[in-house]
C-alpha positions, 0 to 999 in steps of 0.5 A: 424445847421442842417446837409445838404440833397443830393439833386440832383442825379448822372447824370445817376439817374437825371430824377426825383427828390427823395420823400425825397429829396422834402420834404426836400426841403418843410421843411426847412423854408426859402422862395423860396427854392423849386424855386430854388431847381427847377430852379438849377436841369434845371442849371444842366440839362443844361450840361447833355452831358459833365458828368464831368461839371455836377459832378463839377456843382452837387456839387459847386450848391448843396453847395451853396444852403445847405449854403444859406437855412442851415447857411445864412437862406436865400434864394439864392438871397438875398445873398450880398457882405458880405453873398458870402466872407462868404461863401468861408470862410466857404468852407475853414473849414467847420464844421466836420459834413459837411467832410464827408472821403468816397464815398457813395451812395448819394439815397437809390434805 
């Protein structure tokens, strides 16, 4: 299992996708990963006027994308009821590499 990498920057720095993020997404073997990333970016941009909502949605969207791509190994549109049940179990008991105990910068400028 791969460890997740940051996908979406903070609201203040959200304007353009980081080069490393583009490379990471293109390296995934999941069909439609780049398209899903772009659609999720557009969704998050629609909350640019609400920083708290943006931050909460960014966290959840990023977590679901990573789970779908790295754990389920399928695009979001192929997830079914059992997958969502597995995802909910996963977020309640994530593996240690997916947990952090400190706040760090998502991207280094």
